[in-house]
N, C-alpha and C positions, 0 to 999 in steps of 0.2 A: 898362876893364872893364863890362860891360852891367848893367844893371838885371834881375833876375829877374822874371817874370810871378807875378800871384797863382796861376796853375795849377801852376807850379813851386814856389812857394813851399808851396803846400797838399801837394804831392807829396814835398818836401824832409821837411815835419815827418811827414807819414805814413810815412815811410820810417824815421825816427829813431825813432817811437814805435813802429814793428813790427819793428823789426830789433835794438833794445836795451833793455836795462832799465838803472837806474841804482842804483848802490851809493852808498846816503849816507853808509857810513862810509868809503870812499874818494874820494868824490867824482868819481869815474869811470862811462862808461856802459861797458855789460857786453854783449858780443855775442850775443846769443840763440841765435846759428849755434854758435857755439864755447863760450860758457860763461865766454869769457876776458874780461879788461879791454882797452878799446879806448885805447892809449897816446896815440896820435897822434904826432906831429913836430913839432918848432920850426918856428915862422913869423915872420916878419919879422925875419930875422937884421939885428941891427945890432952894429956892433963885436965878430963872432964870437959873440954872446949872442942866443938866440931870445927873441922879446919875447912869444909865445903860441903856445899848442899848437894845431894844427890835425891833420884829417884829410878823408879822399876821401868821398864819397859818389856811386854810380854810380846813375844812374835812367834807364832807357829810351837806355843807349847814353852818356848825358852824365854829364860828371864836375863835380861840384861840389866846391871845395875849401871847408870848413866850420871855424870858429873853433871850437875844442872847448866854449868857455864858451858861447858861443852857441847850440849844438847842446843843451849842458845843459839850458839857460833854455826850448829850444823844446820839450825833452821834458816839460819841468814844465807849461809853460804852453798847449802846443798851437798855438802858433803861433811865427812866428819874431818876433825882436824887432824893433822899428821904432825904437829909439833905442840908443846907446851903452851898452855894460853895463860898468861899472865892478868890479873885486875890490876890495872892502870893505878887505882887508887889505893891497892894493898887491901881492900875490904873484900874477902873472897865469898860474901853474901851479896853482893851489888853486882847481879848479873846484868845491869843494862849495856847492851851492844857494843856501845862507844867506851865502856868500860874494859872490855875483853881484848 
C-alpha cells in the first residue's frame, strides 16, 4: 500500500470535517447529508472477527479506506494521526474520542 501525500492527507481531513459531525454520546460520526450515523464495516477480519471499524471516503474519484477511529481522531484534531492510536478500554469498536 502506498503512502498518501500531504495534499491527500489534507483533503481527507477536510472531507471528514466537511461531511461529518461527531456524536459524543454514541462515539460515532454523523453524515451531514443524511443525518444518520456512519456505522462502517468490520476491517482486519481474523478468525471471523473484525478487528476494527472502517469506512470508505471518495475524493476526486479516489477511494480511501479509513479506519473509523482514525477518522474520529482526525475530525477532532484537524489532522490525520501520525502514530498508532490505542483504544484505552481495548474495545476497538468503542470510538468515543476519550477512548482514543
